[in-house]
N, C-alpha and C positions, 0 to 999 in steps of 0.2 A: 618259757617267759625271758630270755634272750634275744628271744626274733618278734617278739611281738614292737619294738620299739622298731625295726628295721621292714617288718611291714606298717607299720603307722605311718612309717617315711615313703615308703614306696604307693602306698594305698593315696596319698596327701601329694608325691608326684603325681600318678595319676591323674587326680582330678584337677590340679594344676592345668594339666599338658586339656587334661579336654576344656574345662575354661578358657585356656588358651588363643585352643581353637574356633573355639566359641568366640571369640572375640577379635581374633582375628576373622571370621567370617561375615561378622559381622562388620569390620571394619572396611572389607573388603564390597559388600554389600552396598554400605552406606558410599564408595566413594565411584559403584559403578553409577547407582545413581547420583549424584553429584556431578562424574565427569555427562550421563545425557541429562540433566536437568542444565547445563554450560553450549551440551551441542545446539538444544532444540533453542538455545538463547540467543546463537549465532543464527540457527537457520533465524530465525526469531526479525534478528534482526537486517541480515541479507534480504527478507522479504518485504520491508517495511523499504529497506532504500530504494529496491526493487519499482516499493508503491508509488514511494517519492517521483526518482523518475519520470517515469509516468504518468504521472500526476503533472509533471511539470508540459511535459510532451503535449498529453491534453488540452493542458490552459493555451498554448501558443495555435494548438489548431483552430480551438475553440476563437482564439481572439482574432484568429487572421479568418474564421469565419463570419463571425460579423464586422471586421473591415470587412470582408466581401458581400455582404450583405446592403449594410451600409452603399457602399459604393454603386450596387445594383438598385437599391432605393433613390437615390438620387440619380441618378440616370433618368431613372424611369420617371422623377419628378421633373426634372428637368422637360425632359420630351413630353410631360402632361403641359409642361409652361406653353413649350413653343409651339404644340396643338391648338390650347387654349387661346395661343395671339393667334394662331393663322385663323381659326374658327370665327374670333370676330371680327378678321380682316375682312376672310368674307364674308360676313355676315353685314357688314358697313357697305362694302361695293355690291348686295342685293338688296340694300335699303339705298343705293344712290342709282344702280339698275331701273328699280319701282319709278323713283320719283324723276328721268328722265322722261 
């Protein structure tokens, strides 16, 4: 009977130690999960910054292409305008030549 309290204390110590190991394992798992999530957040942030920078570059390229297209179209229209004037002058010259 004298050993019963000692045995109970020993058993409760073993049980508490087992519970503490489980709690420590749970905390370690939680920390590992949180660290993994933080790592993914950092990667997502980096990817978003890279995508934003690429979008900015693409916008500059698109604007340059639009400006080049505008310049090309205006040059073509100017050439068409000169051709139309030249055609009109030639047509008038033919009319004058026919009337002489």
